[in-house]
C-alpha positions, 0 to 999 in steps of 0.5 A: 597424467596424459590425455584425458580420454573419456573413460570406458565403462561397463555395459551396465553403466552406459548411458541411453545415448551410448553409441551416438557420436556428436560432432559439436561445432557450437560455441559459448552456451546454448549449443555447448549446454545441449551437447553436455547433456548429450554427453552426460546421457552417454553420447560421444561428443567431439567438440570441434574448435577453432585454433583460438578455441571456444571464446568462453575459454578466455572468460575468466576469472573465476577459474576452476582447480586446473585453471580453466574458465568456470564459464567454459567448464560449466558447459563442456564437461565430458567432451573431447576437443579437436582443433579444426581451422575451417579456413585451412583446407586440411582443417576443413577436410577433417571437420567434414569427415567428422561431420559425415561420420557422426550421428548428430551435428550441432552448430550455432554459427550465424545462418549461412556460415556452415554452408559457406564451408560446405558443412551445411545440412544439405551437404552433410546429409548428402554424404551422411543421410542418417545425420541429425543436424541441429542448427541454433540461431537467434532469430532463424535463417529467414528474415532474422538471419542477420540479427545477432543472437545474444541472450541479453538482446533476446531477453529484451526484444522477446518481452522477458525484460518487460515483465522482470523487475520492480513495477514502473510505478515504483521507479523500477526498470526492466531487468534481465534474469540473473543468468543467460536463461534464454541460452539454457532454454534453447539448449534444452529445446535442442536436446529435445529436438535431437532426441526426437529426430534420433527416435524418428530415424531409428524407429522402424516404420517411421516416415524417415525410414529407408533400407540400407546404410551409408557406407562408413556410417551407422545410420541405423534404419532411417534418415536423419533430418534438420532440427532448427531451434531459435533463441526467440522462439525458445523464449516465447515458448517459455513465457507460458502463462504470460504469453497465453494471457497476452495472446488471449486478451491482447494486453501485455502484462507489466513488471510486478517485482516478485508478485504473480499476476494471477495468484496472491500471496505468491511473492517475497515478504520481509520478516524480522531478519530476512525475506522469505518466499510464500507461494500460497496457491489455494484457499485452504493454504490461505486459511492455514496461513492466516491461522498461523499468523494469528489473523483468522479474520482475514480468511473470512474477509470478503476482500480475501475470501477467494483467490480472485478477491485476493488478487483484486485487493493484493496491495491491502493484503500484502500490508496486512501480512507484512505487519505480522510477518515482520514480528518474527524471524524467517526460520520461525515462520518457515518451520511453522508454515512448512509444518502446515504444508504451506510452501515457504522458504528463505531466499537462498544464495546459490551456495545455500541452494546447493546445500539444500539440494545435497541435504535432500539427496538430489545429487546435483553436484558432479565431480570429475578429475583432471591433472592440475598444473603440477600434474597432480589430479584435481577434483572439479565440481560442476552442476549435474544433469537433473534427469534421473533414469533408473536403468541408464543413469546420466553421469559426468563422463569426464572433465572439460577438455583442454583445447585440442587435447584429443587432436592425435587420438587414434579413433579420429578419422583422418583427413 
């Protein structure tokens, strides 16, 4: 098998972003996650890499069925790869032509880097007024431009670690989330910003609308704009109720393990064999929980009669619930609680979580094919985009590309 070009599809199967071309200068996770979603939605994503490639290509083991780093493969499905050495005049010229013929440019270099190469927003937009140009940074391009944007660092300075982990009174330490969640959140915000800017550009009568087209660029009816997304801003936005509480009261919440600051019982509990998660959000659910546990008197106890009271006496309530939950295996409780519409479930491994999604028909595993080392096709599995569209569904357009795999493709502009 030769070059794995993204396969053509019938008109009825094309995604909602079909016809949109993305010049993707991003690396590692936030930007690549964003552009993979755009590819799943039908955009033609050209991944522009340095000669050494995206650094995550070397982040292994583990590797997939064709020997690629699973970290790289998990964020780069459905793209084409072109090598452009920005330090070389020919490579820079080709990168510039890709940028000025794209609908979308996305980059996550340190602020100022693209400008030094003549690839910043102003330079690209001068030649391509319709471009939607997305810049992802850790802390913005102002006073924070020199700060390194790493997920762990942002989880720390952005407050997430201060509310994650076991309580300090129990000897717990601040903890990061078990995945680079800030990068993922930032990638999602980038997708939202890009699609909003494309809509503004292509909507007649919008503030960005202009007449005519730039030669060689289908800029639709309007002008593009500069979309900026930061890791710190994305995290603060995602802190949601914890951020709202802090801003309104002036008091920063602390670590509570798996407990919730405003609801209880809403955490994990031990059973006779393994922990389960209980998410009791209403007084009615609590009353049914007490009945199933054979502890109806708890629902009438003034300490636990309503949620504010339960929160005020959470430690006492937890011990009373544990004494009963530890008497039977987890599945017994889950079956009984679920039958009464009380949210409860086991603490699954990631593999078990995928099994659950498949049993529910959610279709969260995307399969693509690519040649293995022996030339025979291999099936690659990755996480599907969790967006269901009835008329223009998202789909995995193709496997993660090899480095420079599409270098000689005829559709590429020539420098």
